[in-house]
N, C-alpha and C positions, 0 to 999 in steps of 0.2 A: 326286478327293479326297473323303474321307468328309465328310458334313455332319451337322448335328444331326438333320435330317429322316431320315437313314439309320438312326437309332437304334442307334449302335454298342454301347450297353449291353445289347442283347438277347443278345449272346454270353455275358454273365455269368450269365444266367438259364437254368434248366433248361427242359426241353421243356414241362412243365406250367405253369411261371411265364411262359413266353412266350405262352401262349394268352390271347387277349382275354377279359375278364370280361364276362359278360352279367348285370348286376345285376337283382335283383327290383325292381319299381316303387317299393317303399319298405321301410323297416325294419319298418313295421307289417305288411306282407305276410309278412315273415320271421317275425315274432312269431306271427302266426296259424298259420303252418305248424308252429312249435314247439309251440303249444298242441294242435294236432291230433295231432302225432306223439309228443310226450313230455309229456303233461299233468301227470304226477306228478313230473317231474324238477324239482329246485330251480332256479328262475330267479334267485333272490337268496339269498345267505347274508350275514347281518348279525350279527356276533358269534355268539351261540348260536341265533339265529333263522333260520328258513328260510321262503321263500315259493315255492310251486310255480308252474309255468306256468298251471295251471288257476286257482289263487287270484289270480294277478296279472291274468289275463284278467277275472275277475269283479270285482276291485277297480277296475280301469281302466274297465270297463263302467259301474260304479256312479258313478264320478266324471264320466264323459262325460254320463251321464243327468242328474246333478245340474247340471252346467254348462248343458246345454240347457234345463233347467227354469228357470234363472235368466236366460234370454234371451241366453245366450252362443251366437253363431251361427258357422257355417262362415266361415272367413276372418278371424275375430277373432284377437287375440293374447293369449296367456297367458304370463306371466313366471314362471319357476321360480328362486327365490332360496334355495337350500338347499345344505347340505353333502351328503356322500355317504351318503344314507339311502334306504331303500326308497321313501319318499314321492316322491323325485325321479323314479323310474322309473314309478310309478303316475301321477304328474302328466303326464309326457311322453306316455305311451301314451293316457291319458284325453283329453288335448288333441287328439292326432291322431285319435282315434276321433270326436271332436266336430267334426272338419274344420278345426281351428285351426292356427295357426303358433305355435311355442314360442320364447320369448325367454329364453335362459339368462342369469342375472345372478349375478355374484360376490356372495355374501352379505356380504362385507366392504365393499361400496360403501355410501356414505352421502351425504347432502346433494345437492350438485350433480351428482355422478356418477350417482346413482340417478334423480334427477329427469330428467336428460337422456335416459336410456334409456327410462324409462316414458312420457315425453312424446313422444319422437321416434318410438317404435314404436307409439304410441297403444294401449298395453296396457290392456285392460279387466278382466282377471282376473289375480290375483297369488297365488302360493303361496310362503309364507315360514315361518320358525320363529316359534313363539309369542313367544319372548323378544325376537326382533328386531322383531316388530310392536309390542310394548309399548314397547321402548326408543326406537325412532326411525322405523320404517317407516310407522306409522300417520300420523304428522305429515307425512312426506315425500309419501306417496301421496295425501294430501288435495288436493294441488295438481296432480294428474295425472288422466288419464282413467280410472284404476282405479275400478271400482264393485263388483267381487266380490273378496273377500279370503278365502283359505283358509289356515289355519295348521296346522303340523305339530309333533309332539313327537318329538324325536330318541330318546327312551326307548322308543317304540313298537317292536314286532316283536322284542324281545330282553329278556332278564332279567339280563344280566351287569352292566350299568351300570358299565362301565369308567371309573373316575374320571380316568384319564389323558387322556381325550378328552371324556367326557360330564360336563361340569362345571357346566353351567347349572342353576339351580334349576328344578324342575318347577312350572309354574304352570298355573292353569285356562285353558280356552279363552277368549280374549278375547271379550266379548259382541258386538262388532261384526264378528266373523269366524265362519266355519264350520270345524269340525275336519275336516281332509282325510280322515283314516281313518274317522271316523264317517259322513260322507256317502258314501264309497266303499263302506262295508259296508251302507248302507241299501238298495242294490240297485236304484236307479232304472234304468229301461230306457234303453240308449244310443240316441241319435238315429239315425234312418235317413238317413245321409249317404253320399255316394259314397266309396269307398276312395280314398286319395290317388293322384293321377296323378303320374307321374315329374317333371313340371315344376312341380308345386305347391310352395309354400313350406313346408318342414319347420321351419327354424330361421331366426331373425334373430339372428346371432351378432355381438355388438359386439366390435370389436377391443380389445385390452387397454389401449389408451391410452398405450403407451410412445412413441408418435409423434404425440401430439396428441389432440384430441377424438375419442372413439370413434365409429366409423361402423358401421352395421349391415350385415354381409355377409349376402346372401340365399342360404342353403344350401337347395337344392331337395331334394325327397325322393330323387331319383335321385343327386344329389351324395352324400348321406349313405349311401344304400344301396350305391353303388358302392364307396366306401372301406371300409364295414363288411364287405362281402363280400370285398373285396381283402385286408383284414387277416386274416380267417379262412382264406381259401384260400391266400394267399401264405405264411403261417406254418405251414401244414399241421397245424392243430390238430384233433385228433379231435373228432367231434361230442360235445357234452355237457361239454367241458372247462371247468374253472374258470378265470376270468380275474379277476385282482385289480385293482381300481380304485385304482391308485396316484395317478393324476392326478385332479383334481376333475372331477366330471361336468359342472359348469357351463362347463368349458373344452372347446374343440373336440376336444382329444386324448382326454380322458376320455369325452366324449359319443360319439365315433365309434369310436375304436380300442379302447375297453373296453366301454362299454354297447352300442353298435351291433354290434360284432364278437361279443359274447356272444350277443345275440339272433339274429344271423345264423347262428351255429353251434349254436343250441339249448343254449347252455352255462349255467353258473352264474356270475353276477356277484357277486364277493365284495366287500363294502363294510365299511369301518371308520371311518365318519364323516369323519375328516380325517387328515392325515398326522401321525403321531407314531411315531418310530422303533421304540420297544418294542412298540407296538400292531401296527404293520405286521409286524414279525418274528413276533409271536405268530400273526397271521392267516396268514402264509405257512406256519407249522407246522401250523395247524389245517385250512386249506382246501386245501393242496397245489396251488396254481394252476399252470397250464401256461404262462401268459403274463401279462406286465404291461408297462406302458410309463410312463415318468415322466421328469422333467427330471434333468439331471446332478447338480443340487444334492441331489436326494433320494437318489441313490446314494452321494454323498459322505457324507451323514448316516448312511445305513445302514451303510456301511463303518466309520464312526467309532464305532458303537455297541459297547460292550465285550462284549456277549453275542451278537453276530452270529457265526454259524458257517456252514460250508459246507452243513450239513444244512438250514438254513432255505431254501436256494436249490436243493435237490436235485430238486424236482419240476418245475422250469421247463424247458420245451422251448426257449423263446427269451425273452429280455428285450430290450426296445427302449428307446432313449433319444431323447427329442425335446423341443422347446420351449425348449431352452437349449443353448449350445455344449457339445460333449462333448470334453474334452481327451484326447489320446492317453495321457497319463500316468495318468489316472483309469481308462481301460479296462484298462491293463496291471496296475495295482495291484488293481483289483476282481477281475480274473480270477485273479491270483496268490493273493489272500486268501480269496475266497469261491467261486470256481469258474466262474461263467458269464462268457461273453464278451458284452459289451454291444453290441448291434447299433444303430448310429446310424440316424437318420432325419431327414427334413426336410419341413416343411410349414408352412402358414399357415392362419389362419381362412378366408381366401379360397380355399384349396385344400381346404377341408373336412377338414383335418388333412394326412395325408402325400401327397406327390407323388414322393418318392424315399426309398428305404430300403435297408439292407443285407440281402440275402436270407439265409434260414436256411442255416447251414453254410458261409457265405462270410465272410471277414475283410476289412474295409475297408482299402485302402491308405492310407499316410501320405505326403503330398507331401514329397519329399526337400528341396525348397527352403524352403518355409514351415513345415514341420512340422505342417501342418493335416491332420486326419483326415477322410477322405471321408465325406460324409453318406449316401451310397448311390447307387443307380442308379434311374432312372425305370422305370415298368412298361411293358408292351407297348402300352397304350392312350394313352400320354403322350409328349409331346415337350417336353423342356427344352432351351432354348438360351441362349447367352450373347450379349448384345447390347451394342453401344456406345451412346453418347449419341444417335446418329442412328437407333437401332432395328435396325441391320443386324447380321448375325451377325459375331462376332469369331472368330478362329482358335482351335482347341483349345489350351488352356494359357494363354490370355490372359484376365485378369480383366475382367469387365464385369457388367452387371445380369443377374440370373437371370430368365428369362421362361418361363412355364409355360402350356401348353395341354393340355387333356384333360378327361375326363368328371367330374373332381372340382372343376374350377374353377367358381366361382359365376358366375351371369349378371350380377351387379352389386351395388351397394350400395342399401339401402333408401332410396328417395326422394332419391337423390343422383346424378342423371344426370351432373352435372359430375365428381364423383369417379369414377364408373363409366367415363366416357370417358377420363379421365386415367390411371386405373390399369389398365384392361382394354381398350385400343383393339383393335378387331377380335376381341374375345373372348379375347385373350391376357392373362395376368396379368403385369403389370410389378411384380415383388415388392418392389423397393427394396433387395434384398439384393445384395451384390457377391460374385461367385464365379467359378469357372472349371471347365471340364470337361476331363479328359484324353482321349486318343484312344480309350481303351477304354470311355468313357461314364461314368466315375466323376465325380460332382459334388462339388465342394468349395465350402463357404461361407466367404468371407473375412470379411465383416462387413456391417453396415448402411451404406448410402451416407452417411447423415447422421452416422455416428459416426466417419468418417475424421478423423484429426488432421493438420493441415497445419503441420509444424514446419520453418520456414525454407524453405518451398517443397517439402519432401519429404513424401510420403504415408506416414503411419503407420497401420496397421490395428490397433485395440486387440486384436483376437482373437489376432494373432501374438504380442504381448507377453504376453497372458494365458496362452497355451499354454506359454510358457517359465516363467512363474511357477508354473504347476501342476506342473512337473517338480521343483520344490524340495520336499524332504520335509516342511518345516514348514507349507506353504501348504495351506489347506483350500478357500478361495474367493478369487477374484481378479477385479478389474474395473479397466479402464484407460480413462481419459478424457483429453481435451485441456483444458488450462488456459491462459487468456490469458497471453501473455508479451510484454513490451515490445520485445524484440529479435527473437525467433523467430516472433512471431505467436501460436503455440501451443507449449506444451511438454507432455511426456508425464508424467502422474501416475497412479500405481497405488494402488489400495486393496485390502487383503487381510485375510482373517481366517485364524487359525492352527488347525492340527489340535490336538486335546486334548493338553496336556502339552508342546507344542512351544515352543521359544524361538528367536527370531531378531530382529535389529534391522532397521529400515528401511534403514540404510546397507548392511548385508550383502545384503539382497535387491536393492538397486540395483546393487551390484557383481556379484552373480550374473547379473543380466540383461545388464550391460555386457560380461561375458565371452562372451555368447552371441548378442548382437544388434549390428547396426550402430550406430554412435555416435549417430545421430539418433533411434534407436528406443527405446533403453533409458530407463526412467523416471528423471527427475531428482529426483522426489519420490515417496516411498512412505509411505502412512499405514496403520497397523494398527488395525483395528476389531474389536469382539467378533463382529459379524455384518454382512454386507452387506445393504442393502435389497433386497427381492425382492417380486415379485408373488406372489399366492397360488398361481399355477401354477409357481412356481420360477424365473422369469426374474429375473436380477439387473438392478436398475433403475439403469442408468448415468446417466439424466437427474437422479436425486436426488443422485447424487454430483457431477455437474457443477454442480448448483445450490448 
């Protein structure tokens, strides 16, 4: 009988994709190769601005030298708290050249969220926007180990000043910070430190907090380099291709699958500050990217834009979706309206982004029983198995916890040996996600363990109900949660937002689901909202709806 260790998914991959990947020791090594081989190729495109590999190398050298001159030492931590601007890439490479670990931080974090990360990671240097520093970061950072503050102006590197996204007032450099671009251009000599070793810490990536207090996952340089090389090679992108950063760079998807993959292929990373549908469509038309990846909610928004055309997407060799469930109905509508087939993927911060994906030229199957779209197949170097509560393998087709082992899995959580032992016993990642695998090796994600609804003793997985709601032509977004019920224990409640111009009543949506689901699964209550709460990376926050 076939087992997970037999890797049945290899039959889905072509000969090249079945070859194990030998990653470079770090993405910094890949960057240095790109500087050597293509110094005048644009490394970054930011609206109408361009930064070549030679310029990026000089700027990141200057920043590394400045940090060293301020007493910032190898092994220290630098936090980057920026939207998608060239400063992010300069700060990342400069920190690595200084021998440091980088802590990517969501720039929308405030108060306790930010204090926890800066304190827990013992961050001593921080890069953020000038406006953010003046508004609240200065006060928050004062009670943390931060002693070096560098600020950035999103208007740098371009002249277009698109008011759809660049809305903040331009302000002078705060007196208690240094301007990142100015110190990078000052040309300080970078410190003589060893190049990163594969096992050195590249990132301390804090989990999004959808499941409690964020923990810092330790992404080593080889973790990042492996998945960056895998993205570039698996997607068969020509060297020098443009990759559009649809996901935020502070999120592991944007960091690895877009920024890392672009450097791995000596490509051009196209940036547009943050997600705004009209700006993104204009960037597609201007930069003609070959690849992008983002959450399903971003593709819903792009498809709903009245000016979106097939030509906007004509340059793409492949588009991936990850970070949020991808409903089969969205894949069908997107392809019919705009042309590309959305390739699903699955990963976590602790997997340094993807551990399974739909290969180029292959269409993911839909499970005939649950209607769930497969998230993909693992790679040649990876083993994904489905385990029961006792940790033992479950048969193919039976749902259980998804467990991952491979070169992208982090070695642990930052200074949390208890959490490391609980979540990664023996080096295997216990994801907390429920899924199953068919006999051909296709992986299906059912839901998070903690999101299961217990209605009169019956298990209801929110994802199954949400997938049905997404097939309704009026529904734009959907989220299903359990609500306390005096008789059933829990009952099913759905929250939805509607497509532009659509009209439907809550009762009509409940009846629609009742026609397509078992009696205990369909939502007894439906609430229509203008928008559903989401993280900045596009994940719908069920916990806020439960609250």
